[in-house]
DOSEPA-673047 format. One record per residue: x, y, z of N, C-alpha, C in turn. Coordinates in steps of 0.1 Angstrom, whole numbers, plus 5000, padded with zeros to 4 digits. Layout:
residues N
XYZXYZXYZ ...
end
This chain:
residues 836
662966513538661966433531662766343521 662466223521663166123512662966173497 663866133489663766173474662566113468 662265983471661165923464659865983468 659766033481658466093486658366223478 659466303477659266423469658866403455 659366293449659066273435657566243434 656966173444655566143443654666263444 655166373451654366493454654366583442 655366563432655466663421654166653412 653666533409652466533400651266593407 651066573420649966633427650166793428 651366843429651566983430651267043416 651666973405651367023391649967023389 649166923394647666933391647067033399 647467063411646967163420647167303413 648367323408648667453402647867473389 647867363381647067383368645667403371 645067333381643567353384643367493389 644167543397644067683403644167793392 645167763383645267863372644167863363 643667743359642567743350641267793356 641167793369639867833376639967983379 641068043377641268183381640268273373 639568353380638668453374637268403371 636968273374635768203371634868203384 633568213383632668213394632568063399 632668053412632667913418631267853415 631167723414629867663412629367603425 628167643428627567603441626567483437 626767373442625967253438624867233448 623667263445622567253453621867113451 620967073461620366933460619666923447 618967023441618266993429619066983417 620467003417621366983406621966853407 621766773417622366633418621266533417 621566423410620566323408620166263421 618866243422618266173434618066023430 617865943440617665803436616565783427 615365863428614365843419614665883405 615565983404615966033391616865933384 617465843392618365743386617565653377 616265633380615465543371615265613358 615365733357615165803344616265913342 617465863339618565953338618366063328 617566033317617466143307616666253312 615766233322614966343327615566433338 616666383344617166463355618266563350 618266683355619266783351620666743356 621666793349622966743352623566833363 624666773370625266843380626366933375 627066893364628166973358627766983343 627767103337627567113323628667213317 629167163307630167253299629367343290 629467473293628667563285629367623273 630667613272631367673261631767573250 631667603238632067523227633567473228 633767363222635167303222636067393214 637367393218638467463211639167353204 639367353192639967253183639267123186 639867013189639166883191638966863205 639266953215639166923229638267023236 636966983237635967083244636467103258 636267233263636667283276635367313284 635067243294633867273302634067413309 632967483310632967603319632067583330 632067683340631267683352631467553361 632767513362633067403370633767453383 633367403394633967443407635267383409 636167443417637567383419637367253427 636367243435636267133444634767103445 634167003439632766993439632466863447 631566883458631266773466629666783468 628866693464627466693466627066693481 625966753484625466743497625066603501 624866583514624566453519623266393513 622266483510621066433505621166363492 622266393484622466343471623166213472 623766173483624666053484623765933487 622865893478621965783481622865653479 622565563487623265433486622865363474 623765313466623365233454624065103454 623365003449623864873447624464853434 625764843433626464823421626364693415 625664683403625564553397626864493392 626964363392628164303386628264313371 629364333366629564343351628764233344 628064273334627364173326628164103316 627763983312628463913302628163973288 629063953279628764023265627463993260 626863873260625463863254624463933263 624663933276623664013284623864163282 625064203279625264343277624564383263 624764303254624064323241622564333243 621964243250620564243253620164373261 620964403271620664523279620864643271 621764653261621864773252620664783243 620064673239618864683230617664723238 617564673251616364703258616364843265 617564893268617665023275617365133266 616365213270615965323260617165423259 617265483247618265573243618065703252 619165753258618965873266618665983256 617766073260617366183253618466293254 618966333242620066433243619466573247 620166633258619766763261620166863251 619466973251619767093242621067163246 622167113241623567173245624067253234 624867353236625567413225626567313219 626767323206627667223199628967223205 629467103207630767083213630867093228 629767123235629767133250629566993256 629966983268629966853275629066863288 628266763290627366753301627766623309 627866643322628166523331627066523342 626366403343625366383353625566253361 625266263373625366133382624666163395 624566053403624066063417625066143426 626366113424627366183432628466233422 628966343424630066403416631166453425 632366413423633466453431634566503421 635466583426636566623418636866773418 637866803410638266953409638166993395 637667123393637567173380638767183372 638667143360639767143350640867043353 640566953362641566843365640866713363 639966683371639366543371637966553378 636966503371635666483378635366343378 634766293389634366153391632866163393 632166103383630666093384630365943388 629765933399629465803405627965773407 627465663402626165623404625265683392 624865583383624165623370624665743364 625965733361626765843355626465853340 626465983336626166003322627066123317 627766093305628466203299627966223286 627666343282627066373269627766483262 628066463249628566573240627966553227 627266653222626466653209625566523209 625666443200624766323200625466193205 626566213212627266103218626866103233 626365983239626065973252626765853258 627565873269628265763275627665753290 627165623293626565593305627365483311 627465483325628065383332627765393347 628165293355628065313370628965423375 630165433368631165543373631865593360 631965723360632665783348633665893354 634865873350635965963354636266043342 636166173343636366263331637666353335 638666343327639866423329639866533317 639566643322639266753312640566793304 641766803310642866863303643266773290 642966643291643266553279641966503273 640766553278639466523272639266373272 639666303283639566153285638466123294 637766023291636665963299636965813302 636965773314637165633319635865593325 635165493319633865443323633965303328 633365273340633465143346632065103350 631764973347630464913353629264943343 628864833337627664853328627864973319 628964973312629165083303628365073290 627865183285627165183272627465323265 627865313253628165433245627065423233 626365533232625365553222625565673214 625565663201625665773192624865743179 623765823177622765793167622165663171 622165573161621565433163622565333167 623865373169624965283173625065273188 625365153192625565133207626665033209 627465053220628564963223628464953238 628464823243628264803258629364703262 629864733274630964653280631164683295 632064613302632264643316633264763318 634064803308634964913310635364973297 635565103297635965173284636765293288 637765323279638565443280638565513267 638265643267638165703254638465853255 639065913244639266053242637966093235 637166183241635766203236635866273223 636566383222636566463210637066393198 638066313200638766243189638066103186 637166063194636465933192637565813191 638465823200639465713201639465653215 639865533216639965463229639765323228 639365253239639165103239637965073248 637364953244636264893251636664753255 636564713267636864573271635664483270 635764373263634764273262633364333257 633464403246632164473243631164383234 629964423235628864383226628364503219 628364503206628064623199626964603188 626364713184625364713173625564843166 625964833153626264953144625364953133 624565063131623565073121623865183111 623665153098623765253088622565233078 622365333069621465333059622065273046 621365173040621765123027621065193016 621765253008621265332997620865222986 619865262977619365162967620465132957 620565002953621464972942620664962929 619364952930618564932918617465042918 617065082906615965182905614665122911 614065202919612765152925613065082939 614265062943614564992956614565102966 614065072978613965162989615165162997 615465283004616465303014616065213026 616965133032616665063044617865063053 617665023066618765013075619464873075 620664873077621464743079622264753092 621964663101622564663114623564553116 624764573119625764473122626064463137 625964343142626164313156627264213159 627764213171628764123175629364143188 630364063191631064073204632564063201 633364103211634764103209635464093223 636764053222637564063235637964213237 638264283226638664423228638264493215 637664613217637264703206638064833207 638764873197639465003197638765103188 638465213194637965323186639065403179 639065413166640265473159639765593151 638765673157638265793150636865763146 636265863141634865853137634565743126 633665653128633365553119634465443117 635465443126636565343124636665263137 636565123135636565033146637564913143 638364883153639264763152638964673164 638764543161638364453171639264333171 639464273183640264153185639364043189 639563913182638763803186637263843186 636763883174635463943173634563863164 633263893165632263833157631363953150 630763923138629864023132628763953125 627564003126626463933119625364043118 624364013108623264093106622064033113 622163923119621063863126620663943139 619363943141618864013152619063953166 619063823166619063753179620463773186 620563763199621663763207622663643204 621963533200622663413196622463383181 623163453172622963453158623163313152 622363293142622463163134623763163126 624163283121625463293114626263413118 627563403117628363523120629763503114 630363613112631863613108632563613121 633563523122634463513134635863543129 636563633135637863673130638863703142 640063673140641063713150641263863150 641163923138641264073137640064113128 639364213132638264263125638264413124 638364473112638264613110636964653103 636264743110635064803104635164943101 635164963088635365103082634065153077 633265233085632065273080632065393071 633265443069633365553058633365483045 634065383043634065303030632865203030 632265173042631265073044631764933040 632964903045633664783042634164723055 634064593057634664523068635764433063 636864423072638064343068638164233079 638264113076638464003085639763933082 640563913092641863853091641863723099 642263603094642263483100640863463106 639863453097638463443101637863323094 636563313097635663213090634263253092 633363203083631963213084631463093092 630763123103630163013111628663013109 628162893106626762883104626262763113 625262793121624762703131625862633139 626762723143627962683152628962593145 628862593132629762513123630462603114 631762613114632562693104632362633091 631862703081631662653067632562713057 633162823060634162883050635262953058 636462913056637662963061638163093052 638463203059638963323052640163373058 641363343053642563403058642563553058 641963603047641763753046640563773037 639663853041638463883033637864023036 637364083026636564203029635064173025 634264243033632764213031632064343033 630864353027630064473028629364493041 629464613047628764643060627364683058 627064733045625664783042625264723028 625864603025625564543012625964623000 626964713002627464782990628664712985 628964742972629964662966631364712970 632364622969633664652972634564532966 635764562965636764462958636964352968 637164232963637564122971636863992965 637363882971636763752966635263742970 634463702961633063682964632863532968 631763502975631563362978631563272966 632063152967632063062956630763012952 630462982939629262922935629562792930 628662692934628962552930627562482927 627562392918626462322914626862192906 625862142899626162022893625061992881 625561942870624661922858625261802850 624361742843624861622835625761662824 625761792820626661842809628061882814 628161942826629361992832629961912843 629161822849629561752861629561852873 630361822883630561912894631062052889 630462162893630762292888630962392898 632262442899632662532910633262662904 632762772908633362912903633662992916 634763052915635263142926635563282920 634563372921634763502914635463602923 636163682917636863792924636263922918 635764012927635064142922636064252925 636264332915637164452915636464572914 636264652924635564772924636564882920 636664902907637764992903637565132906 636265172904635865312907634365312908 633765432913632365432915631565392902 632165422890631565392877632265292869 633165212875633765102868633964992877 633664862872633964752880634264632871 634764522877635064402869634964282878 634564172872634564042879635363942871 636263882878637163772872636763632879 636363542870635763422876636463292871 637363232878637863102875636762992877 636562902868635462802869636062672866 635662572875636162432873634962342871 634962262861633962172857634562032856 634161942865634761812866634861732853 633861742845633761672832634561742821 634761872822635261942810636562022813 636862062825638162132827637962272833 638962352831638962492838638662592827 637762682832637462802824637762932831 638163032824638363162830637463262824 636663322832635663432827635963562833 635563662825635763802831634663892825 634263992833633264092829633664232834 633564322825633864462828632764552825 632364642835631264732833631664872836 631064962829631465112830630265192828 630365312834629265412832629765552833 629465642823629965772823628765862820 629065992820627966092817627366072803 628166032794627666022780627865882774 628165782783628365642778628165552788 627965422785627865312793628065182786 628365072792628564952786629064842794 629264722788629864612795630464512784 631464452789632064342780632264222788 632364112781632463982788633163882780 634063812786634863702779634863572787 634963462781635163332787636063252778 637063182785637963102778638262982785 638262862778638662732782639662682773 640862672778642062622769641762492762 641062392769640762272763639662202770 638562182763637462102768637761952767 637761882778638161752778637161662770 635861692770634861612762634961652747 634961782744634961822731636361812724 637361812733638761812727639261932720 638662052724639162172717638962292726 639562412721639462532728638062582727 637562652737636262712736636262852742 635562942735635663082739634263152737 634063262744632963352743633363492745 632863582736633163722738631863802735 631763902743630463992741630764132745 630364232737630564372740629264442737 628864522747627664612746628164752750 627864852741628364992744627265082739 626965192747626065292742626665432745 626565522736627365652736626465762731 626365872739625765992734626866082729 626966092715628066162708627766312709 626566352706626066492707624766492713 624166602717622766592722621766532713 622066532700621066472690621566342684 622766302686623366192680623766082690 623265962688623465842697624165732689 625065652696625565542690625565412699 625565292693625565172701626265062694 626764972701627464862696627064742704 626764632697626364502703626964392695 628064332701628864222694628864102703 628563982697628563862705629063742696 629863662702630463552695630863432704 630763322699631163192706632063122696 632763022701633762952693633062832685 632062782690631362662683629862662685 629262582678627762572678627162522691 627862432698627262372710627762442723 628262562722628862622734627762632745 626662692741625662722752625062592757 624762502748624162372752625062292762 626462302760627262222768627662292780 627762422781628262492792627262582800 625962582796625062652804623962562809 623362592820622362512827620962572826 620862682818619662762817619062742803 617762712802617162682789617162802780 616962922787616963042779618263072771 619363032778620663052772621062932763 620762812768621162692760620462682747 619262752745618462742733618762862723 619762942727620063052718620663002704 620163062694620663022680621363132673 620763252673621363372665621963472675 623263492674623963592682624063722674 623563822679623563952672624964012672 625264072660626464162659625964292651 625964402659625264522654625964642659 626064742649626464872653625464972647 625165082653624165172648624365322653 623865412645623865552650622465602648 621965682658620665732658620765882659 620165952650620166102649618766142651 618466232662617166292664617166432659 616666462647616766592640615966692648 614766652652613966742660612866662667 611866722672610866652679609966572670 610066582656609166512648609866422638 611166412637611766322629613166272634 613566142630614766092634615366002623 616665962623617265892613618165782620 618265662615619065552619619865502608 621165472611622065402602622565282609 622465162603622765042610623464942602 624464872608625064752602624764632611 624264522606623764412614624064282608 624564182616624664052611624563952623 624563822620624463732631625363612630 625763562641626363432641625263322644 625063232635623963132636624563002640 623962952651624562822657623662702652 624362592649623662472645624162362653 623562352666624062242675623562102670 622462102662621861972658622261952643 623161852641623661832627622561802618 621461732623620461682614619461792610 619361902618618462012615619162142615 619462192603620262312601619362432603 619862532611619162662613619562752602 618562822596618762922585619263052592 620263102587620763232592619963352587 619663452595618963572590619863642580 619263732572619963812563620763922571 621963962565622664062571622264192564 622264302572621964432567623264522567 623764542555625064602554625064712543 624464832545623964882558622464892557 621764952567620364982567620265132571 619465202564619265342567617765372568 617365422579615965452582615765592585 614665652579614265792583612765792585 612365832597610965842601610565972606 609366012604608866142610607366142611 606866232620605466252622605066392625 604066452619603666582622602166582625 601766582637600366572641599666712641 600366822637599866952638599667032625 599266962614599067022601597767102601 597667202592596367272591595267182588 594067222593592767152591592767022600 593567012610593566892619594266772613 594866782602595566672596596766632603 597166502602598266442607599066372596 600366392595601166332585602266252591 602566142585603666062589604365992577 605665962578606365902567607465812573 607865712565608965622569609665592556 610965592556611765552544612865462549 613265372540614265282543615165242530 616465242533617365182523618165072530 618164952524618964842530619564752520 620764712523621464612514621464482522 620964382516620964242522622064162517 622664082525623663982522623463862530 623863742524623663612531624863522528 625263442538626363352536626063232526 624763212523624463102514624063162501 624563282497624163342484624663252472 625663182473626163102462625362972460 624362942470623562822468622162852466 621362912476619962922474619363052480 620163152482619763272489620063392480 618963472476619063592469619663702477 620463792471620863912478620364032470 620564152476620064272469619864382478 619264492472619064622479617464642479 617064712489615564752489615464892494 614564962486614265102490612765112492 612365162504610965172508610665322512 609465372507609065502510607465482513 607065522525605665512529605165632535 604665722528604065852534602565822536 601965882548600665862552600066002555 598766012554597966132558596766092565 596466142577595266102585594566222591 593266202593592466312598591766262611 592366282622591766222635590666322639 589466262641588266332647587866262659 587566342670587266282683586466372691 585566312699584766382709585066312722 584166342732584266292745583966142746 583166092736582765952737582865882724 583665942714583765872701585065922695 585365852684586565892676586365822662 586865892651586865842638588165892632 588965802626590265832620590365772606 590065842596590365802582591865822579 592465722572593865732569594165682556 595065742548595465702535596965712533 597465612526599065612524599465532511 600665552507601165482495602465412499 602465282498603665202501604365172488 605565242487606365222475607565142479 607965042470609064962472609764932459 611164942460611964922448613064822452 613264712444614264612446615364602435 616564582438617664552429618264422434 618064312428618264172434619364112426 620364052434621363962428620863822431 620463752420619763632421620763512424 620363422432621163302435620963202423 621763102422621562992411620162932411 619462922422618262872423617162952416 617263092416616263172411616863262400 617863212393618563292383617663352371 616563282368615663312357614663422361 614563462373613563552377614063702376 613063792377613463932375614463982386 615364072382616364122392616064272396 615064332389614664462392613164462394 612564502405611164492408610764632415 609564682411609064792418607664752422 607164812434605764782438605164902445 603964942441603265052447601864992452 601665012464600364962470599765082479 598665132474597865222482597165162494 597165222505596565172517595665262523 594365222525593365312531592665242542 592465312553591765252564590965362571 589965312578589065402587588865322601 589365392611589265342625588265422633 587265352639586265432647585865352659 585365432669584965362681584065462690 583265402699582465472709582865432723 582565512733582765482747581565512755 580965412761579865432770580365382784 579765452795580065422808578765422816 578765342827577665352837578065282849 577465322860577765272873576965142875 577565042881576864912883577264862896 576364782902576564712915576464562913 577464492915577564352913578064282926 577264182930577764112943578064202954 577364312955577564412966578664512964 579364502952580464592949580064702939 580664812941580364922932581464932921 580964932908581864932896581465032886 582465072878582265152866582365062855 581265042848581264952836581365032823 582264982814582365052801581864962790 581465012779581064942767581765012756 582664952748583465012738583364932725 582464972716582364912703583364982694 583964902685584964952676584864892662 584964962651584964922637586264962630 586864872623588064912615587964842601 588064932592587964892578589264912571 589764812564591064822557590964782543 591464862533591464832519592864852514 593464732509594764732502594564642490 594764692478594664612466595764512465 595464412457596464302456597464332446 598764302449599864322440600664182439 601164152427601864032425603264052431 603463962441604763972449605563842449 605163752440605763612440607263612437 607763712430609163722426609963792436 609363852446610163932456610663832467 611963832469612563742479612063782493 612163682501611763712516613063742523 613363872525614563902532614363912547 613263972552613063992566611563992571 610763912563609263922566608863792572 607863812581607163692587605663732589 604863632592603463652593603063672608 602363772611601963802624600963692629 600963662641599863582647598663672648 597463612646596263682647595863712662 595663842665595363872678594564002678 594164052689593364172690594164292685 595464292688596364412682596464392668 596664272662596864252648595664282640 594464262646593264282638592964422634 593764522642593564662638594864712632 595664632626596864682619596664682604 597664752598597464772583598064652575 598964572581599564462573599664342582 599264222576599364102584600664042584 601664112577603064062577603964172583 604964122590606064212595607064232583 607864342584608864372574608164432561 608864442550608364512539608364422526 608664302527608764212515607364172511 606364172519604964132516604064242522 603164292513602064382517600864302515 600164272526599064182525597864262519 597164192508595964252503594864242513 593864342512592864342522591664412517 590464362520589164432519588364382530 588664422542588164362555587564462563 586664402571585964492582586164412595 586764482605586864412618585964482628 585164402634584164452645584564402658 584664482669585064442682584264512692 584064442703583264492714584064462727 584364562735584964542748584164592759 584164532770583464582783584464562794 584464652803585364652815584564682827 584864612838584364642851585464692860 585464822863586464892870585964922885 586764872894586364892908586365042912 585165092916585065232919585965282930 586265202939587065242951588565242948 589065142941590465122939590965152925 590065152916590365172901590965052894 590964932902591464812896590464762885 590964722874590164652863589864512868 588664492873588364362878588064252867 587464302856587164212845587164282832 587664212823587764272809587364162799 586264182791585764092782585764152768 586264072758586464122744585964022734 585364062724585063982713585264052700 585863992690586164062677585963962666 585564012655585363932643585764002630 586463932621586964002609586063932597 585564032588584763992577585564012564 585663922555586463932542585463952531 585664072524584764102513585464062500 586764032500587463982488588363872492 588763782482589663672485591063732486 591763672496593163712497593963632487 595063702482595863642472597363642476 597763722485599163732489599463652501 600463552500600763472511602363462512 602763402522604263402525604863272522 604263162529604863032528603962932519 602662932522601762842515600362902514 599562852506598262912503597262882514 597662792524596762762535596562892544 597362992541597263112550596163192545 595663182533594763262526593263252531 592463362531591063362535590263392523 589063322521588163352510587063442515 586563522505585463612508584163542511 583463582522582163522524582063382529 583163312530583163162534583463142548 584263232554584663212568585263332574 585063352587585663462594586363412606 587263502611587963462624587163542636 586963462646586363522658587363512669 587563622675588463622687587663662699 587963582710587463602723588463622734 588263712742589263742754588463762767 589063712777588463732790589663742801 589663842809590663852818590463962828 591363982838591364082848591664032861 591564122871591864092885590464062891 590063932890588663902894588463932909 589363902917589263932931590763962936 590863982949592164012954593163902952 592563782952593463662951593563602937 592463612929592463552916592663652904 593363612895593463692882593563592870 592863642859592663552848593063622835 593563542826593863602813593663482803 592763502794592463402784592263452770 592463372760592363412746591963302737 590963322728590563212719590363272705 590963192695590763232681590063112674 588863142668588063042662587763072647 587962972639587762982625586362932621 585463022616584162972614584062892601 585062902591585062822579585362682582 586462652590586862522593586262462605 585562552613584962512626585962462635 587162522634588262472644588762592652 589262552663589962652672591462652668 591862772663593162792658594262832668 593762892679594762942689593962952702 594462912713593862932726594962942737 594763032746595563052757594663072769 595063012780594363022793595363032804 595263132812596163152824595363192836 595463112846594763152859595763152870 595763262878596663272889595863302902 596363222913595763242926596963292935 596863412941597963472948597363542960 597063482971596463542983597463632990 598763612989599663682997601063682990 602063752995603363752990603963612992 604663572982605363432982604363322984 603063342979602063242979601363262966 601663172956601163182943601063032937 599963022929599662902921599262942907 599862892897599462922883599162792876 598262812867597962702857597662772843 598362712833598062772820598062662810 597362692799597162592788597362672775 598162622766598462682753598162582742 597462632731597062552720597262622707 598062582698598362642686598762542675 597962462669598262352661598962402648 598662522644599262572631600462662634 601062662645602162752648603362722639 603962822633605062812625606262882630 607462822629608762892631609462892617 609463012612609963032598609162952589 609662862581608962782571608462652577 608762632590608462492596607162502604 606362402601605062392610605462302622 605462362633605862292645604662252654 603662342655602462312663602862332678 601762342687602062362701600762332708 600962242718599862222728600462172741 600462252752600962212764600262272776 600462202788599962252800601062282809 600962392816601962442825601462472839 602062402849601562432863602862472871 602662582878603762632886603262692899 604162712909603662782921604862792932 604462872942605362882953604362892965 604662812976603762802987604462773000 604062843011604662813024604262673029 605162593034604962463039604862453054 605262563061605262573076606562583081 606762643093608062663100609062713091 608762813083609762873075610162813062 609462693059609862633046608762663035 609362673023608562713011608862613000 607762572994608062482981607762562969 608562532958608362612946608762502934 607962522924608162422913607362462901 607762392889607062412877607162292868 606062252862606062142852605462182840 606062172828605562192815605462062807 604262022804603961902797603461922783 604161872773603661882760602761772756 601461812754600361722750600661672736 601161752728601461712714602461602712 603561612721604561512720604561412732 603561432741603461352752604761332760 605361442764606561442772606661572780 607461562792607661682799608861752793 608661872789609761952783610562032793 609962072805610762142815610062112829 610962082838610462062852611462122862 610862182872611562252883610962212896 611862172905611362152919612362202929 611862272939612762342948612162352962 613062372972612662402986613462522990 612762612998613462723004613162743019 614062793027613862803041614262943044 613363013052613663143056614063143071 615363163074615863163088615863293094 615263393089615263533095616363613089 617563573092618663653087619463563076 618863463072619563383062618463293054 618763253042617863173034618663063027 617962953028618562833021617662793010 618262762998617562732987618162602980 617362512975617762402967616762382956 617262372943616362352932616962262922 616162182916616562082906615862132893 616562142882616062182869616362082858 615262042851615461952839614762012828 615462022816614762072804615261992793 614461982782614761902770614561992758 615562042751615362112739614862022728 615461902727614861802719614561682728 613761582722613361462730614561392736 615661382728616761302732617961392737 617761522739618761602744618361672757 618561612768618161652781619261702789 618961822796619961882805619361882819 620161842828619761832842620761912851 620261992860621262062869620562072882 621362102893620962122906621562252912 620862322919621362452925621162442940 622262482947622162482962622762612966 622062692974622562822978622162842993 623162903000622962963014623163113012 622063193014622263333013622163393027 623263463031623363533044622963683041 621963723047621363853044622363963046 622464053035623264173034624764133035 625164003032626563963032626863903019 626363783017626763703005625863593002 625863532990625163412987626263302984 626163202991627163092990626462972983 627162942971626562832963626062882949 625262802943624762842929623362902931 623163022925621963102927620863052918 619763012923618562972915617563082913 617863202918616763302918616363342904 617263362895616963402881615963292875 616363162877615663052872614163052878 614063072891612763062898611863182894 612463302893611763432889611263422875 612063362866611663342852610563242850 610663132858609763012856608563012863 608363092875607263092883606663232883 605563262874604963392875604463422889 604863542894604363582907605263532919 606463472915607363432925607863542934 607863522947608363632956609563582964 610563662964611763632972611463642986 611763542993611263523007612063603017 613163673013613863763021614163883012 614264003018614364123010615764163008 616664083010618164113008618564072994 619364152988619964122975621464102976 621863982980623263952985624063902974 623463852963624363792952624863902943 626163932945626764042937627463982925 627363862922627963802910626963832898 627463902888626563932876627063872864 626163842855626563782842626863632842 626563562853626863422854625663342848 625963252838624963172832625163032836 
end
């Protein structure tokens, strides 16, 4: 026999010897017709019993089937002729994988292997060839194909023709695959795949949901459980076989342990057009955070010009992260921003910095710094720090495109400790100051007083003998001001306010008499403007009140609906004698707006520098209509009136605030509720019977028939509105809404028109398009802090669901500006935080 012929026989001889040795002592398997798939069974592979089943658990990582015959040949009845379909194209394979029902996993012992087919050939412990609707199953992994060759000694399966691998909700389809079953390694040729995982909530109240990534590749390598490496591949979260957007990469790694994908030499393709080239990029597979470059944000405004930011997100640890953001503004220059966040068992916080070496318009360096920290020092002791600073007065006006930020005036700088001594008392020590900005040189903002320090002790005991309830509050604070050398007094204030109440209540009534003594002591360092006034002042003001009310209920039928109607009359009497307070500086006091809540309060002033004198009776009546089926408050109507038995003498800014006895009263009206499923109303009116004038009016009507369909109209009127000492007045109309325009398009906008100044103070107009797995948004924003100081900006964003938002994000602007605004996709892809 020639040498080369003998060499060819050696492998066959070794296989025969190993198969015989492995089969020694085992019972031969007799394959009867009912153990072989019939042509009818081929239509339902999951329901037909298998021809060969491994009954023993795997040893190590290579399961060893038992009960296999040395030579298995099915009877002639099982050899049904089958037409082998041609290998499908990758898109067709993906569609076939989605439509083919998942095989039902048989009840096998863990680690066992089952092989089923129309025809099975081979030798036990060497090689089995399953031909015709072949299926190989182990645990929750099912491999189906036209033909499967299983080599038991190396635990290798070779599948050919309409191959599909399913495990859980994952599926991979292709013309041919080779894999080591136990190790989850191998290759797929020209695969179409769909891999699904659960996305855990990032925010409180967010629900768990599934995120599926789909795509095609020239080659897919299985590199262990949850590890995939692909060549010339695509990936997208779109449902369609022809996705609107996808990541295309020369090399694509999908790591479902870390839930991170890595693309090399790739790009993002949108509508068949590459829109972003990525030489190397990591992206979230389930919208979870990970380190890497985030999509750039860009926009434009008249203050900054073209505005481009390219943030880098650094996921340092599960409880630490940072974002570094270079920002280019065509009119001003380059800015570097950074934000760091952290969270521990006893602490949390974030810090933020922004630095611009030189602003080309302002001609100077510009900076921002912000630190917020909270710390639980002991179970009873808490601490916090809140520090904010900018380099100049116009920082926010020049560099921000949001009215809420651009109009900031006072930046808080505060540190405090809170001690909870028990369930009924606590103490606070605080140091507080502000950086006050003055962007308008003609109108100087007055800085608030600094509290250096402030000590507060408060307590309440509702369980005293005889049903009594006691409470107390004390304060020591030292006030300082940067204008002390000109016109601002400084000094210390001590306050003690003990109270005693006797709450009496029944099922349909309550009466609460209360008495207290408000003691205040001042030690004042007078400014040159008030140098002749007293420097030491004490004030004691007894405060007595009685609060009472009744509750009535009845069932009512209105317009065919069943309701529970309530009637709630309430009386509140307040007596506070007048005290001379003209010499007391105003450190931290302002006057409350009159409202239903304020009508039942003990003091018409906030703070402790003014104790309002009172001999008043407030009467109010409230009725509610509550839907008997749903419990929704359909309608709420309120009316209240205050009667003055004595002339008021204590005021804050001018005597116009005072009310005279018997000459006039304030009448308050309120009407609101969820009138129907679509309409809700909230309105308020304050009328002065002495002057026969309406002093305050608010009206808000909302029509919201469905999600992302809302229209709002509101009217605000307050001609006597004051900001500090300045009478500013207010009267404006506000219209906003979001509405579908058809074919996936939505319109959104808001217009606020000042009737007092006859000008538009804020306007927003935008369009949104929901493409199913992507959303496009464009919004234009215009606002004017002053008549001649107008800011205009434009936002353009393409949001790819569960991947990223490309462009400038207008969501915060739209959510703040349009009450009831609904995000038209449920993805939260913008991972850039703290961007203003």
